[in-house]
C-alpha positions, 0 to 999 in steps of 0.5 A, a space after each residue: 500500499 502506498 502511503 503519503 502520511 506527513 509528506 510534503 506534496 506538490 500539486 499538479 494539474 494539466 487543464 485540457 479542454 472540457 475539464 470538470 475542475 472548478 475555475 476558481 480553484 483548479 486543485 481545491 479538491 485534489 488538496 482535500 484529497 491529499 489532506 485526507 491521505 495525511 499529507 501537507 500541500 506545499 505548492 501548486 502547479 497549473 497548466 493549460 494545454 490543448 492535449 498532454 505532452 506524451 512524455 511527461 503530460 505537462 510541457 517540458 518547461 513546466 516539468 523543469 519549473 516542477 523540479 525547481 519547486 520540488 527542490 525549493 520546498 524540499 517536497 517529498 511527493 508530486 501528485 497530479 490531478 490527472 491519470 498518467 501513464 507508467 512511462 510519464 510517471 517514470 519520466 516525471 520522477 526522473 526530472 523531479 527526483 521524487 515519488 509521483 502519484 496520479 489521481 487514481 493512485 491517490 484515491 486508491 490509497 486513501 480507500 486502502 487506508 480507510 477500508 475496515 470490512 473484509 468486503 471493503 478490503 476485498 474491493 480495494 485490493 481488486 481496484 489496485 490490481 485492476 489499476 496495476 496490471 496494465 503497468 507491470 511492464 513499466 514497473 519492472 524498470 530493469 526491463 528497460 535496460 534488457 529491452 533496450 539493449 541487445 536483443 539476444 544473449 543469455 540473461 537479456 530478453 527471455 528471462 525478463 519476459 518470463 518473469 513478467 509473464 509470471 507476474 501477470 499470471 499471478 496478478 491475473 489469478 488473484 484478480 480472478 479469486 477476488 472477483 469470485 469472492 466478491 461475486 458471492 458477497 454480491 449474490 448474498 447481498 442481493 438476497 439480503 436487499 431483496 428480502 429487506 426491500 420485501 418487508 420494508 421501504 428502503 431508503 439510500 443516502 447517496 452523495 458527494 463525499 463529505 456531504 454530511 451523509 454520515 451525519 444525517 444517518 446518525 441524526 435520524 437512526 442513532 446508527 453510530 456511523 463514523 462521520 468526519 470532515 474528511 473525504 471518504 469517511 465512509 467506505 461500507 454500507 451501513 443500514 439501520 432501522 429509521 423510526 418515522 413515528 406513528 408506528 412506521 419504519 423504514 430501513 435507511 442505508 449510508 453509502 460511499 461518497 462519490 467524487 469527481 473523475 472516480 477511476 472506473 475500475 474503482 466504481 466497478 469494484 465497489 458495485 457490491 458496496 453501492 447495491 443498497 442504493 441501486 435497489 433502494 425504493 428511494 434515494 435521498 441525494 444529500 448535497 452539501 449546498 454551502 460548497 462552492 462547487 456544489 452544482 458540479 458535485 450534484 452533476 457527479 453524483 447523478 452521473 455516477 448513479 446512473 453508471 451503477 444502475 440506480 436510475 429507476 427509483 425516485 430521487 429527492 434532493 437534500 440540501 444539507 449544511 444550510 446553517 453554514 449559509 449566510 443567505 438563502 440565495 444558494 438554496 433558491 437557485 437549487 429549488 429553481 431546478 429542483 422545486 421539491 428539494 428539502 433544506 436541512 441541517 443534519 448537524 444543527 437538526 434543522 428541516 428534520 420534520 420535513 424530511 420525515 414527512 417526505 420519506 413517510 409520503 414516499 413510503 405510502 405512495 398514492 393515498 386512497 380512502 377505502 372502506 375495507 371489510 375484515 373478519 374480527 379473527 384477523 387481529 393482526 391485519 386489523 392492528 396493521 391498519 390501526 397502526 399504519 393508516 389514518 382510520 376515518 370510520 369503523 363499525 362492526 357488522 356480523 363479525 366483521 369490522 368495516 374500516 374506512 381508511 386513508 391507505 397508500 399503495 405500499 400499505 395495500 401491497 402489505 396488507 395483501 402479502 398478509 394473505 388476509 381476505 379483505 373485501 372492498 365494500 366501497 371505493 370513495 375514490 378520495 385521494 388525499 
């Protein structure tokens, strides 16, 4: 595992046409990632180009300037906001005389440091191997001498290629083992999620990393999820019961946060971790509305949700950290595009009742007023209706109770699932 703990880092960004960096602070997010990894930023270098340079990604002049920065500040590591090829990393390390990491490698390192559960560790290892495998040739530095020297001779090309193939086979074998184990975890989790969805209304908390999802999760469930003002504080999904009041409960899942330009192999590897979100009945998209790049972060979250297949269920935008805003102008901007967005502060406890009401309405679905006749022997079903619906009227006839109730579509489905004989006396077609 790589480590950048307490190292002095010089940050670099090569801004190409169509980049998604914040124009006011292009290296702001990378600096946050570096801080999360335990390093300290000592200087920054930014270059705008139409296309990267094949050898060093940035121009030769900027590469020399980077080397001067490293020397002047006694830098330990150079971290690029771009993804570099192995040959570019090798060339830059030669120029700067220090370690060079790219964005994907930094994110993988953070994930490796934060992984606590067996599942998360498997996901991280697979992602690291996916990243490493195509780079094996360049990682064998002695092969440069072998391949670049005499093409024939004892101890030259052949043995090196053999060792490279051995390493490739080892990596491929381990990848296959990890995929098989993760597939088993995914299958088990799919069964667990399917059963949970059958028994409960499920809600998934999704959003950009450090948006406040775990703080919200703890506020409504007492779920003791780890929450910190760091990127990727949560790597493993945690699910707890959320009591909405009135006898109503839902299952709430806290998920790993998303980030701009998340490496595609990392998204693929964490598919099992995001299984809760993919199959939730409702997604609460938590957004740090106080963040200067909130709009860009929201676009990233929506894109990643589509990529992992979480596109069929309804999404509700939750504007978090409103207590940090000096005025409500930012809230109004988002509400123009998302009129139903909720304004809350999970930390300060603001807007919680509105959030509960929103989830309660989503759980009930379309509400109708119906008159149902149920045998008095069906005590469980009668108790369910008394507890879970609004009873408008009741009277007893020939061993039956006739209940006029305001009932949602999901509650009707739950009633049918009990296998109880229910007679519809009168559909008043009054929708609340």
